[in-house]
VMD Tcl script that draws the C-alpha trace (Angstrom):
set ca {
  {173.96 -40.53 104.48}
  {177.06 -39.55 106.43}
  {176.88 -38.18 109.97}
  {180.25 -36.56 109.64}
  {180.56 -33.16 111.30}
  {181.96 -30.34 109.17}
  {185.61 -29.63 109.89}
  {186.46 -26.40 111.68}
  {188.85 -24.18 109.82}
  {191.93 -23.21 111.78}
  {192.54 -19.52 112.27}
  {195.38 -18.35 110.08}
  {198.29 -17.04 112.12}
  {201.59 -15.56 111.11}
  {204.35 -18.18 110.97}
  {205.92 -18.75 114.39}
  {203.13 -16.88 116.27}
  {202.22 -18.45 119.59}
  {200.67 -17.59 122.94}
  {201.03 -19.63 126.13}
  {197.52 -21.04 126.61}
  {197.48 -20.42 130.38}
  {197.63 -16.64 129.94}
  {195.31 -16.23 126.97}
  {192.29 -14.21 128.10}
  {192.92 -14.60 131.83}
  {194.93 -12.84 134.53}
  {197.88 -14.57 136.18}
  {200.65 -13.73 138.62}
  {203.74 -13.72 136.38}
  {206.07 -15.18 138.99}
  {203.80 -18.21 139.50}
  {204.00 -19.16 135.81}
  {207.59 -20.38 136.07}
  {209.42 -22.44 138.69}
  {213.05 -22.54 139.72}
  {215.11 -25.63 138.95}
  {218.16 -26.26 141.08}
  {221.35 -24.77 139.59}
  {219.64 -24.06 136.27}
  {218.17 -21.41 134.00}
  {214.54 -22.02 133.02}
  {212.74 -20.05 130.31}
  {209.11 -20.05 129.19}
  {207.89 -18.08 126.21}
  {204.56 -16.39 126.92}
  {204.08 -14.70 123.57}
  {205.88 -15.00 120.26}
  {205.05 -12.78 117.31}
  {206.77 -11.70 114.12}
  {207.92 -8.42 115.71}
  {209.02 -9.70 119.11}
  {208.38 -11.94 122.07}
  {207.73 -12.04 125.81}
  {209.63 -14.62 127.87}
  {209.82 -15.52 131.56}
  {213.13 -16.64 133.09}
  {213.94 -18.29 136.43}
  {217.62 -18.37 137.41}
  {218.97 -20.51 140.26}
  {222.64 -19.70 140.74}
  {223.16 -19.46 136.98}
  {223.03 -16.52 134.59}
  {223.25 -15.71 130.90}
  {226.63 -15.11 129.33}
  {227.37 -11.91 127.47}
  {225.61 -11.53 124.13}
  {223.82 -8.84 122.11}
  {220.52 -8.51 120.27}
  {219.54 -6.38 117.28}
  {216.71 -4.68 119.20}
  {216.01 -3.12 122.61}
  {215.00 -5.53 125.37}
  {213.07 -4.61 128.52}
  {213.70 -6.64 131.69}
  {211.33 -6.53 134.66}
  {212.46 -8.17 137.90}
  {209.83 -10.48 139.42}
  {211.61 -12.19 142.33}
  {215.04 -12.04 143.95}
  {217.85 -9.92 142.57}
  {220.58 -10.02 139.95}
  {223.07 -7.87 138.12}
  {222.45 -6.93 134.50}
  {225.70 -6.03 132.78}
  {225.32 -3.64 129.84}
  {228.46 -2.76 127.88}
  {230.56 -3.63 130.94}
  {228.50 -1.55 133.39}
  {226.82 -3.41 136.29}
  {223.15 -2.61 137.03}
  {221.50 -4.17 140.09}
  {217.88 -5.22 139.54}
  {215.32 -6.48 142.05}
  {211.63 -7.29 142.18}
  {209.43 -4.69 140.41}
  {212.39 -2.83 138.88}
  {212.90 -2.50 135.14}
  {215.82 -1.82 132.84}
  {216.07 -1.55 129.06}
  {219.06 -3.20 127.43}
  {219.88 -1.16 124.30}
  {220.07 -2.84 120.91}
  {223.48 -4.07 119.78}
  {225.10 -3.48 123.19}
  {226.67 -6.52 124.86}
  {224.75 -7.57 127.96}
  {224.66 -10.42 130.47}
  {222.61 -11.56 133.47}
  {224.64 -12.41 136.57}
  {223.03 -14.50 139.31}
  {225.61 -15.68 141.86}
  {225.62 -19.24 143.20}
  {223.15 -19.61 146.05}
  {220.84 -16.83 144.79}
  {217.69 -16.86 142.68}
  {216.12 -14.40 140.26}
  {212.98 -14.34 138.09}
  {212.47 -11.86 135.29}
  {210.18 -10.99 132.41}
  {211.95 -10.20 129.13}
  {210.13 -8.19 126.46}
  {211.84 -7.92 123.07}
  {210.28 -5.92 120.25}
  {211.90 -5.30 116.91}
}
mol new
graphics top color blue
foreach p $ca { graphics top sphere $p radius 0.5 }
foreach p [lrange $ca 0 end-1] q [lrange $ca 1 end] { graphics top cylinder $p $q radius 0.2 }
display resetview
């Protein structure tokens, strides 16, 4: 007689769905979930679903070059300050401020050398 335990069936998820384990079912301070790295851009995806994702970013003297996305994107400042360029227009953002970058409009994140900025990015299609 075998003493083998029955295998647990994995929950079926949509392809590419994921949730950062450290935030699943518990409260966290967003800014503490990501650290700065000297002269770098760090990103950490908190939630990824078929219809969008939630990502943390930490910028240390580096930004994101101009690009566009096919859906609106909400940015919430968590620490420091930066400039969000949208269709050539500069928008200053600091801790606890939000801005929505419209779909299909070119945008960039500018973080000058010697400055730091953390943000939460929410993209939903």
